[in-house]
C-alpha positions in Angstrom: -0.4 -8.9 -4.8 0.5 -7.2 -1.4 -1.0 -8.1 1.8 -1.3 -6.1 6.0 -2.3 -9.0 7.8 -3.5 -7.2 11.6 -4.6 -10.3 13.8 -6.4 -10.0 17.3 -6.4 -13.6 19.0 -6.7 -15.0 22.6 -3.8 -15.1 24.7 -2.8 -18.7 23.9 -3.1 -18.9 20.6 -0.4 -15.1 19.3 2.0 -17.9 19.5 0.2 -20.2 16.5 -1.0 -16.9 14.8 2.1 -14.9 14.6 3.6 -18.9 13.2 1.5 -19.1 11.0 1.9 -15.7 9.7 5.8 -15.7 9.5 5.6 -18.2 6.7 4.2 -16.2 4.2 4.9 -12.8 5.6 6.9 -10.2 7.4 6.7 -9.4 11.0 6.7 -6.0 11.5 5.5 -4.9 15.0 2.8 -5.8 17.8 0.4 -7.8 15.6 1.0 -7.2 12.2 2.3 -9.1 9.0 2.4 -7.6 6.0 4.2 -9.3 2.4 3.6 -10.1 -1.3 1.9 -12.9 -1.7 0.6 -14.5 -4.7 -3.6 -15.6 -4.4 -2.4 -19.5 -4.0 -0.4 -18.5 -0.7 -3.0 -16.4 0.3 -5.4 -18.9 0.5 -2.6 -20.8 2.2 -2.0 -18.5 4.6 -6.1 -18.0 5.8 -6.7 -22.1 5.5 -3.5 -22.3 8.2 -5.4 -19.5 10.7 -9.1 -20.9 10.1 -7.7 -24.3 11.0 -5.7 -23.0 14.5 -8.0 -20.2 15.4 -11.5 -20.0 16.9 -14.5 -18.2 15.5 -13.8 -15.8 18.8 -10.6 -14.5 17.4 -10.5 -12.0 14.5 -8.1 -11.6 11.5 -8.2 -8.7 9.0 -6.6 -8.6 5.5 -5.8 -5.4 3.5 -5.3 -6.7 0.2 -3.4 -4.2 -1.7 -3.3 -4.3 -6.0 -2.7 -2.2 -9.2 -5.4 0.2 -8.1 -7.5 -1.6 -6.1 -8.0 -2.1 -2.5 -10.4 -4.4 0.0 -10.3 -6.3 3.0 -11.3 -9.6 4.0 -11.9 -10.4 8.2 -11.4 -14.4 9.6 -13.2 -14.8 12.1 -15.6 -12.2 14.2 -15.6 -8.3 13.1 -14.8 -6.6 16.0 -15.8 -3.3 14.5 -16.1 -2.1 11.2 -15.2 1.4 10.6 -17.4 3.7 8.3 -15.1 5.6 6.7 -11.5 5.5 5.7 -9.4 8.6 6.2 
């Protein structure tokens, strides 16, 4: 599956989120990483982030598979979009 990770975390945890994310994904710009992951790798990434971050932080994963798309959120969902363009 192809995963795009976008994070909005407190300043003191930005480096942690980036370090964990870079173990699994490629850093493409500030607060955005992406890459191909197996389901096991994706589960490991989420588990590491849950341990390092706080509930007030927000991490969104955009998961693309053949013919499907879904969004998962860790932490606080800042604002749910009403529609995608």
